[in-house]
C-alpha positions in Angstrom: 46.1 -31.9 1.2 45.6 -28.4 -0.3 46.0 -26.7 3.1 49.2 -28.7 3.6 50.5 -27.4 0.2 49.7 -23.9 1.2 51.5 -24.4 4.6 54.6 -25.7 2.8 54.5 -22.9 0.3 54.3 -20.3 3.1 57.3 -21.9 4.8 59.3 -21.7 1.5 58.3 -18.1 0.9 59.2 -17.0 4.5 62.5 -18.9 4.5 64.7 -15.9 3.3 63.5 -14.1 6.5 64.9 -16.7 8.8 67.8 -14.5 10.0 65.5 -11.6 11.0 64.8 -10.8 14.6 61.7 -12.5 16.0 61.4 -14.6 12.8 59.7 -17.6 14.6 56.9 -15.3 15.9 56.5 -13.5 12.5 56.3 -16.9 10.7 53.8 -18.2 13.2 51.5 -15.1 12.9 51.6 -15.1 9.1 51.0 -18.8 8.8 48.1 -18.8 11.2 46.4 -15.8 9.6 46.6 -17.2 6.1 45.6 -20.7 7.1 42.4 -19.5 8.7 41.7 -17.1 5.9 41.8 -20.0 3.5 39.7 -22.1 5.9 36.9 -19.6 6.1 37.2 -18.7 2.4 36.5 -22.4 1.5 33.5 -22.7 3.8 35.1 -24.0 7.0 34.0 -27.6 6.4 35.0 -30.1 9.2 37.8 -31.5 7.1 39.3 -28.0 6.5 38.9 -27.0 10.1 40.5 -30.2 11.2 43.5 -29.5 9.0 43.7 -25.9 10.1 43.8 -26.9 13.8 46.5 -29.5 13.1 48.7 -27.0 11.3 48.2 -24.5 14.1 49.4 -27.1 16.5 52.4 -27.8 14.3 53.2 -24.0 14.1 52.8 -23.6 17.8 55.1 -26.5 18.5 57.7 -25.1 16.2 57.4 -21.7 17.8 57.8 -23.2 21.3 60.4 -25.7 20.1 58.4 -28.6 21.3 58.0 -32.1 19.7 54.9 -32.5 17.5 52.7 -35.6 17.8 50.3 -36.1 14.9 47.7 -38.2 16.8 47.7 -35.7 19.7 47.1 -32.9 17.3 44.4 -34.8 15.5 42.7 -35.6 18.8 42.8 -32.0 19.8 41.3 -31.0 16.5 38.4 -33.4 17.0 37.9 -32.1 20.5 37.7 -28.5 19.3 35.3 -29.3 16.5 33.0 -31.4 18.6 33.0 -28.9 21.4 31.7 -26.3 18.9 29.1 -28.7 17.5 28.8 -32.2 19.0 26.4 -33.3 16.2 29.2 -33.1 13.7 30.3 -36.6 14.9 27.4 -37.9 12.8 28.6 -36.0 9.7 29.9 -38.3 7.0 32.6 -35.8 6.0 33.8 -35.5 9.6 34.0 -39.3 9.9 35.8 -39.8 6.6 38.2 -36.9 7.1 39.5 -38.1 10.5 39.5 -41.8 9.5 41.6 -40.9 6.4 44.2 -38.9 8.4 44.4 -41.6 11.2 44.9 -44.2 8.5 47.7 -42.2 6.8 49.4 -41.7 10.1 49.3 -45.4 11.0 49.8 -47.1 7.7 51.6 -44.7 5.2 55.1 -45.4 6.4 54.8 -49.2 6.6 53.3 -49.3 3.1 55.9 -47.0 1.7 58.7 -49.1 3.2 57.5 -52.2 1.4 59.3 -51.0 -1.8 62.8 -49.6 -1.9 63.2 -47.2 -4.9 66.3 -45.0 -5.6 64.9 -43.1 -8.6 63.4 -39.8 -7.2 60.6 -39.6 -9.8 59.5 -43.3 -9.3 59.8 -42.8 -5.5 57.5 -39.8 -5.7 55.0 -41.8 -7.7 55.2 -44.7 -5.2 54.7 -42.3 -2.3 51.5 -41.0 -3.9 50.3 -44.6 -4.4 51.2 -45.5 -0.8 49.4 -42.5 0.7 46.3 -43.3 -1.4 46.3 -46.9 -0.2 46.9 -45.9 3.4 44.0 -43.5 3.4 41.6 -46.3 2.2 42.4 -48.7 5.0 40.3 -47.0 7.7 37.8 -45.3 5.3 36.6 -48.3 3.4 34.4 -49.6 6.2 32.6 -46.2 6.4 32.2 -46.2 2.6 30.6 -49.7 2.8 28.3 -48.6 5.6 27.2 -45.2 4.4 27.3 -45.6 0.6 27.0 -49.4 0.2 29.7 -49.5 -2.5 33.5 -49.6 -2.8 35.6 -47.9 -5.6 37.8 -50.4 -7.4 39.9 -48.0 -9.5 40.4 -45.3 -6.8 44.2 -45.8 -7.1 44.3 -45.1 -10.8 41.8 -42.1 -10.5 43.7 -40.5 -7.6 47.0 -40.9 -9.3 45.9 -38.4 -11.8 43.4 -36.3 -9.8 45.7 -35.5 -6.8 48.6 -33.9 -8.7 46.3 -32.1 -11.1 44.2 -30.6 -8.3 47.5 -29.5 -6.7 48.5 -27.7 -9.9 45.1 -26.0 -10.0 45.6 -24.8 -6.4 49.0 -23.2 -7.2 47.7 -21.5 -10.4 44.7 -20.1 -8.4 47.2 -18.6 -5.9 49.0 -17.0 -8.9 45.7 -15.7 -10.2 45.0 -14.0 -6.9 48.4 -12.3 -7.1 47.9 -11.3 -10.7 44.4 -10.0 -10.3 45.4 -6.3 -10.7 47.0 -7.3 -14.1 44.2 -8.4 -16.5 46.7 -9.5 -19.2 48.1 -12.1 -16.7 44.9 -12.8 -14.9 42.9 -13.8 -17.9 45.2 -16.6 -19.2 45.6 -17.9 -15.7 41.9 -18.0 -15.2 41.4 -19.7 -18.6 44.0 -22.3 -17.6 42.2 -23.0 -14.3 38.9 -23.3 -16.1 40.3 -25.8 -18.6 42.1 -27.9 -15.9 39.0 -28.1 -13.7 36.8 -29.0 -16.6 39.3 -31.7 -17.7 39.6 -33.0 -14.1 35.8 -33.2 -13.7 35.5 -35.0 -17.1 38.3 -37.5 -16.0 36.6 -38.3 -12.7 33.1 -38.6 -14.3 34.6 -40.9 -17.0 36.2 -43.1 -14.4 33.0 -43.2 -12.4 30.8 -44.6 -15.2 33.1 -47.5 -16.1 31.2 -50.8 -15.5 33.9 -52.1 -13.2 34.6 -48.8 -11.4 32.7 -49.8 -8.2 31.3 -52.7 -6.4 27.7 -51.9 -5.5 24.9 -53.2 -3.3 27.1 -53.9 -0.3 25.1 -53.7 2.9 26.7 -53.9 6.3 25.4 -53.1 9.8 27.0 -51.0 12.6 28.3 -54.1 14.5 29.8 -55.5 11.2 31.5 -52.1 10.6 32.9 -52.2 14.2 34.0 -55.8 13.6 36.0 -54.7 10.5 37.8 -52.0 12.5 38.6 -54.4 15.3 40.0 -56.8 12.7 42.2 -54.0 11.2 43.4 -53.0 14.7 44.3 -56.6 15.6 46.3 -57.0 12.3 48.0 -53.7 12.9 48.9 -54.7 16.5 50.3 -58.0 15.2 52.4 -56.2 12.6 53.9 -53.8 15.1 54.8 -56.6 17.5 56.4 -58.6 14.7 58.3 -55.9 12.9 58.8 -53.0 15.2 
């Protein structure tokens, strides 16, 4: 999500240069360089590398004026990561990251279209809810298998955590730009510290609620696969009926 926010911010900042010669190539180079700098700066975790490869595919498609397919880009990202280290397929972060993105690609639009909202603010809130629900559909079997629990109030927690973390990211970008000016950098840094502390306190407070999670759930690999098959069958039925 944060890499996506940086990608959109770069496109907005570069938009005034759209009439310059060789603008598509300039945009491509700047976007690729900054995306990979951010990726390595944050530790190059599988989820970040996956997002970086996908945005590279998007930028390359835009440069070559080709159509972009999300599932193809995601498959290419998985291939690149596993080619570098095949053992990452056993990494929980790798599994959850790709499951969440596939889930969003497949289920976000159908869930969002369940409710028609004209108000832009309410629509933005509903889109946040829809993307959170969509991400859970293909990740909850992995949560049950690996962690033996399921979060009940994830929707409420993410409704606050996601926008706050986005605000923190943009203030951090301002902090980097204001670093040579201590009178600006200090209040920005203090604001980031307070927001992160509040966000952590919020998440911790939600986690200790007695009804926050359902615990002691134990499922086997065949049962996990059966859940995914069931989801795939329901999704296939939905597509045949409504599409």
